[in-house]
TIVEX-193777 format. One record per residue (C-alpha): residue number from 1; residue in one letter; chain; x, y, z. Coordinates in steps of 0.5 Angstrom, whole numbers, plus 500, padded with zeros to 3 digits. Layout:
# residues N
NUM_a_A_X_Y_Z $
...
//
This chain:
# residues 130
1_x_A_430_667_052 $
2_x_A_429_661_048 $
3_x_A_431_656_055 $
4_x_A_426_659_059 $
5_x_A_421_658_055 $
6_x_A_423_651_055 $
7_x_A_423_652_063 $
8_x_A_416_654_063 $
9_x_A_413_649_058 $
10_x_A_415_643_062 $
11_x_A_413_647_067 $
12_x_A_407_646_065 $
13_x_A_407_640_063 $
14_x_A_409_636_070 $
15_x_A_403_641_072 $
16_x_A_398_639_068 $
17_x_A_401_630_069 $
18_x_A_401_633_077 $
19_x_A_394_634_077 $
20_x_A_391_628_072 $
21_x_A_395_624_077 $
22_x_A_391_627_083 $
23_x_A_384_626_079 $
24_x_A_384_618_079 $
25_x_A_388_618_087 $
26_x_A_385_613_092 $
27_x_A_384_621_097 $
28_x_A_380_623_091 $
29_x_A_375_616_091 $
30_x_A_376_615_100 $
31_x_A_370_621_101 $
32_x_A_365_618_095 $
33_x_A_367_611_097 $
34_x_A_365_613_104 $
35_x_A_358_616_103 $
36_x_A_358_608_099 $
37_x_A_360_604_104 $
38_x_A_354_608_109 $
39_x_A_350_607_103 $
40_x_A_351_600_104 $
41_x_A_350_598_110 $
42_x_A_343_603_110 $
43_x_A_347_607_115 $
44_x_A_344_614_110 $
45_x_A_339_619_112 $
46_x_A_331_619_110 $
47_x_A_330_617_102 $
48_x_A_326_624_102 $
49_x_A_332_629_106 $
50_x_A_337_633_102 $
51_x_A_343_629_106 $
52_x_A_340_623_102 $
53_x_A_342_626_095 $
54_x_A_348_630_098 $
55_x_A_351_622_100 $
56_x_A_347_619_093 $
57_x_A_351_625_089 $
58_x_A_358_623_094 $
59_x_A_358_616_094 $
60_x_A_357_615_085 $
61_x_A_364_617_083 $
62_x_A_365_610_087 $
63_x_A_359_606_085 $
64_x_A_361_608_079 $
65_x_A_367_606_079 $
66_x_A_366_600_082 $
67_x_A_362_598_076 $
68_x_A_367_599_072 $
69_x_A_372_595_075 $
70_x_A_366_589_077 $
71_x_A_366_589_069 $
72_x_A_373_591_067 $
73_x_A_375_584_073 $
74_x_A_376_579_069 $
75_x_A_382_583_064 $
76_x_A_386_584_070 $
77_x_A_392_580_070 $
78_x_A_392_574_075 $
79_x_A_395_578_079 $
80_x_A_388_581_081 $
81_x_A_384_577_079 $
82_x_A_379_576_085 $
83_x_A_377_570_086 $
84_x_A_371_568_092 $
85_x_A_370_562_095 $
86_x_A_367_556_091 $
87_x_A_359_557_091 $
88_x_A_360_563_092 $
89_x_A_359_570_088 $
90_x_A_362_578_091 $
91_x_A_355_581_090 $
92_x_A_356_589_089 $
93_x_A_357_591_097 $
94_x_A_361_586_099 $
95_x_A_366_589_094 $
96_x_A_365_596_095 $
97_x_A_366_594_103 $
98_x_A_372_592_102 $
99_x_A_375_597_098 $
100_x_A_374_602_104 $
101_x_A_377_598_107 $
102_x_A_384_596_104 $
103_x_A_383_605_102 $
104_x_A_383_606_110 $
105_x_A_388_602_112 $
106_x_A_393_603_109 $
107_x_A_392_612_108 $
108_x_A_399_613_106 $
109_x_A_397_608_098 $
110_x_A_392_615_096 $
111_x_A_396_617_093 $
112_x_A_396_612_088 $
113_x_A_391_611_083 $
114_x_A_385_609_086 $
115_x_A_382_604_081 $
116_x_A_389_599_082 $
117_x_A_387_599_089 $
118_x_A_381_598_088 $
119_x_A_383_592_084 $
120_x_A_389_591_090 $
121_x_A_383_590_095 $
122_x_A_379_586_092 $
123_x_A_385_582_091 $
124_x_A_387_581_097 $
125_x_A_380_580_100 $
126_x_A_379_574_094 $
127_x_A_385_572_092 $
128_x_A_386_567_086 $
129_x_A_390_559_088 $
130_x_A_397_560_084 $
//
């Protein structure tokens, strides 16, 4: 009986860990970033429409994550550092588009953590010299 309890407990723990990892996957964030990319490119419905409200609500997830990444970027490991060209600054819309493009171009990686994928996308787009 104790063995069955241990097996059931292990399955529950594994299921919870898997569900938590999926909540932060690129697959979960992709629809939000697609909506955010449309907004930053000016492709959105009339501001007073219900569709615009839905799009903004969906995009807010990606906008929040990109904002957090921007604020934390100075603390990243060197391999995830972002180095824009001299005398220029990477804009928020540029970051959203770079991350969204990376997600679309690497569908095989969407099971990975979104934040790590986003940091990789930014470091790949604006690499630092070694």
